[in-house]
Each structure stands twice: as C-alpha cells, then as structure tokens.
N, C-alpha and C positions, 0 to 999 in steps of 0.2 A: 639482541634488541627485540622487544615485544612487537608483535604485529598490530596493525590497526586496520579497521575496515576501510577507511578512506584511502589509505595508501595502497592497500591491496586492490581496491576498485580501480584506482588510477593505473596501476600496473596492468591489470587485466584489460583495461580499455585501450592499451597500447599494442595489444596483440593484433596480428593480421586478422581481418574478418574471414572466417571460414567460407569457402565458396558456396557451401550449401545453405548458408544463413541468409534469409531474405531481408531481415532488418539489421540495423546497426547493433554493435555490442552495447551492453550496459542498460538494458531495459527490463521491465518487470517480467517479460516473457519472451520466448524466442519463436520465430516463424521461419519454417524451412522451405526451400525452393522445390523440393521433390513433392511436397504437398502444401501448396501455397495458402490453403485455408486453415491448416493446422496451427494451433497455438499451444506451446508447451512451457511449463514453469515448474519450479521446485522450491519448497520452503521447509525449514526445520523448526521443530517445536521441542525444546529441551528443558528438562527438569532443572530448576534452579535459575533459569534464565527467563523462560516464557510462562512457567507455572511452578508452583511450589509442590513439595513432596506429598502434602496432605490434600491436594486438589482432587475433588471427586473425578473418577475415571471418565464419566460422561462429559464433564467439562473439558477435560484434556483432549479427548477425541474430537469434540465439536470444534475446539479452537484450532487443532492441527489441520483439519479439513478447511475451515473457514479462512485461515491464513493463505493457503495455496489458492483457494478459489478467489480470494481478493485480488491476487495477481492477474487472474483471468479477467476479473472485472475491470482492472486498469488497462485492459486492451480491448474492452468492449466485446469479449469473446463469449461464446455459448459453451458451457461445460459439457463434457461427455463422459469423463471417467477419472478415477483416482488410482494411483499406485502408492503403496505404503512400504517404507523401509523402517522397521521397528527394531531397536536395540534396547535390551533391558537386562539389569543384573539378575543373577540367579535367584535371589531372595524375593523377587517380585512374584506375586501370586498370579496364577493363570486367570483367576476371576477378574483381577484388576485389568490385565491386558485384554481380556475378552470385552470388558466394559468399554475400554478405549476404542477398540476396533469397531465394535457395534455402533458406538456413537459417531465415529468418523464416517462409517458407511451410511448411517442415517442422514447425517448432514449433507453428504455428497448426493444421496438419492433425492433429497429435497430440492436440489438444484439440477437434477438430471445427470449427475455424475457419480454413479455407484462405485464402490471399491471393486476393482477388476483384477488386482494382482499385487504382488510385492515380495518382501523378503523379511525373515525373522532372524535375529542374532542375539545370542546370550553373551553378554560382555560386562565386565566390571565398570563402575562409574555411573553417571547419571542416566536415567531413562530418556530416550529420545525417539521422536517420530519424524521421519523425513517423508514428506508427501509430494508426489509429482501429480500435478493437475493437467489434464488433457482437454483441449477444447478446439473450437473452430470459429472462424470469423463469420459474422452475419453475411448473408447473401448480398452481394453488391458493395460491400464495405472494404475499404483499404486498411492496411495496418496503421494503427495510431500508437506512437511511442512517446518517449519523453523529449525527443529532440526536434519536434516540428514547430514549436512556438515561434512567433515573429513579433517584432515591435508593433505596438498598438493593440495586441490581443488582450482580451478581458480575462482576468483570473477568477476562476469559479471554485466553489467547494460544495459538496453535496449535503453537508450537515454539520452540526456543532461538534466542537473538539475540546479535549481536556478532561482530566480526572478519570481516565479509563480504569485505573487501578482500583477503583471502588468496586470492581467486579465486572464491568463492561468488557474488559479485555478478554474475558473467558466466554462471553456469550454473544458477541457481536455477529451480525449477519453481513456477509459480503455484499457489496453494492453492485450486484450483477445487472439488475434491471437499469439502474442509473448509468452504469458504464455503457451499456448498449444504446441507451437513449442519447448519451453525450456523443458517442461515435456517429450515430445516425444524424445528429444535429450539426456535425461538421467540425468538432473540436480538432485542433491541430496537435495538441500534446495532452497527455493524460498519465496519471500515476496515482497510487494509493498512499495514504498517510499512515505509515507504520512506525516510523522512528521519531516523530515529532514534526509538527507543521512547519516550523521555521527551517529545520534541517532539510526536510523534503522539498519545501519551496525553493531553497537554495540549490538543491540538486536539480530540480526541474529547470531553474533558470540557467544553470551552467550547461546542462545538456542541450538546451535550446539556444544557448549563446545570447541571452537577453538579460537586462536588468529588470528584476521582478519587484514591483512596488506593492507591498502588502499593506492595505489600509486597516490599521489596528481597530479603529472605531467601528468598522464594518464586520469584524470577525464574529461569527456565531459561537458563543462560549457555552459549553455544556453545563447543565446544572451540577454535574458531578465535580466540575472544576471549581464552581462557586462553593460547594460544600467542603472541598479539600482546602480551599483558601482559608476558610474559617478555622480549620483545625491546625494548619501548619504555618500560617502567617505569610505564605507565598501568595502573590496575587493570582486571582483567577485567570488573568490575561497571561501570566507567565506559565501557568499550568496548560492553558490552551495552546501556547506556542511550543512547549517543550515536552509534554508528557508522553506523547506517542501512543501507539496501539489503538488509535481511533478507527482506522481502516475506512475513513471517508475517502472520497476521490477528489483530487484537484485537477483542473483542466484549464487549457488556454483556448478561448473561443475567438474567432475573428470578429473584429468590431462590426463588420458588415452584417453579422448575424444577431445583433443586439435585440432585435424585435422578438426573437425566440424567448427572451427573458421576461417579456411583458406579461401582465396578468392575462390568463387564458392561453398563454403560449406553452409549448412543450417543456420549456425549461423554467417555468414560473416558480417552481419550488427550490431552485438552485440559488445559492448565495453568491453575489458578486463581492469579492474581497480585494480587488486590486487590478493592476494592469501591467503589461510588459512594455518595456521600452528598448529600442535598439540603440544601446549606448554602452560604453565601457566605463568602469569595469563591470563585467557581468556578475550576477549573483543577486542575493536577496537584499532589498532595502525596506526597512521598517518605517512606515509613515503614520504620523499622528498629528492632526492639526497642521501647522506649518512646518513641523519637524520631519526631516528625512535623514535616516541614519543607516549606514550599511550594517547588516547583521554581523555580530561579533564572531560568529562561528561556535559559540559556546551554547550548550543545551542540546536536548534531544538525546537519542541513544545511538552510540556508535560502538560496535563490537571491537574490543581490544583497545579502546581509547583510555 
C-alpha cells in the first residue's frame, strides 16, 4: 500500500514525546530542553516536486533556503545558521551545484543565517537539497506552535495567496519579521502556508482542537491567482484555497488583543480571515454569506496522496 503524508503524520504524532523535546510533536520546528531558546527545523527541496530540472540554479538555492527559514518564521524565531544535505546524480555539473549552494548561502546570510556546514552525496535519481535551519527564540518570548489556539481566537493571515506557480514559488521571501511581530503580539498558534490555505487551516484547527471558520469573502487573493483563473477556468478563490507554496503565515490571536489590528496598531497590515470556535467536530469550516460548510478535505498538496 502506498504511503500518504496524512497517515504518516498521524502515526508520528502517536509516538511518545522525547524527554528532551520542549514542545509537542507535529509542529513546524522543534525546541529542545537542553537549550530552551534554540529552534530547529528541516525541509527538503526536490527536483520534479519543488522545482523543475531546467530551473536556474540560483532559484533552486534561494527556494531551498527560504523553505526552511519559513518554518523558523512560523515559530517567530531569529535565524542563525543553515546546514545543507545535497544529493545529486553524477551527470550534474559542478557549476550548477556551486550556483545552488552560493544562492542558498546568500539567502541565508540575508536573514542572519549563513551556510555553516553540511554533507554532499553523489547518487542516482532526482537532485535534492535538504536544509536544516537553526535559530533561537526572541528574548522573553515563549514557544508558539500550532496547538495553542482557543475558541474565540481571531484567524489572521499575513498576505494574499494563490497562483504561486506563476513563479512566486521560486522567489518568495520567508515572513520572518512578520512571525516575530505576531509572537510579540501574543498569538497563541502559528504556522506557514506551504501546502494550500484550506489544508493548512484544517491542520491548524485540528492541532488546536477547534472549529476554524474561514470567511471566504475576507480572503486576500493574490493577483497571480486571478491571472491563473483566466487561463484555466478554475476560480481565483479555488486557487487561493488550494495552490500552496505561498509561505504566508496564519495565526490565532486572542480576541482580547483585537485592538492591535486597528489602524496604527502593530498588526494593522495583517488580514482577519475568520475565527476559531470551541465546538465539535474540529476542523475547517468554509463560510460565505449565510453558508457554513465543512471543508471536504480535497485540495492542496499532500505527499503520497
């Protein structure tokens, strides 16, 4: 039987939590007790899945670094370094690999996280870059994961979504400043949107054990989604819900902190797109006008599905 990301995540979540792990299992990054301020995460970038064979080397390196740094953003962490595990078939040119590594290092340095080490492997099959990002929590801040949301919290997103395959998926910038701002502002749950807004909102809801009402009319839709809709006949809203690789952040903010969202407030540029309710069943609910409908579970990107 073929594996699926959802089933494997569920199995992994049933493992006993290691004694050295400060946070729960199943979040964007891990924090360990021996160094409670340290934040660690790892992400893969594979040819044929995350980029095509003819993608310029600089774009590949940029994306590989940005994907891992986005997981640090989803914890409000400050990046400090990157490790790279690179595997490539023998026919790959040294110049192409050097271009990827240089671009990865450049993207990391831009955010205070230079390439500090790694491993190289020659192997048949698709080229792949696995990046470990190392960071630390902001002074005075506690870990924020996916599981802290509560009923009544406000659902936020940092920017528009949809249509990333027009090229934005190769050149996005991780929302590190926004992540730190959200954590300082007191959000209770936080994650990045990599596999599709609907799928990731459902994951956030289930981790926090809430019903998450997504107000479709409030959703900021990227102009790339509108352009894609004109070309393929799929609605811009559907692109915004399902395309993925936007790497914006979604967060749950206590209702008592709503004033932070007002004009002139620190979160004035963040979009309110829904709210959490303490009810069963948990998961994502799509709301439009008077309609409330549980998300079907179809759409987004799930490895192995």
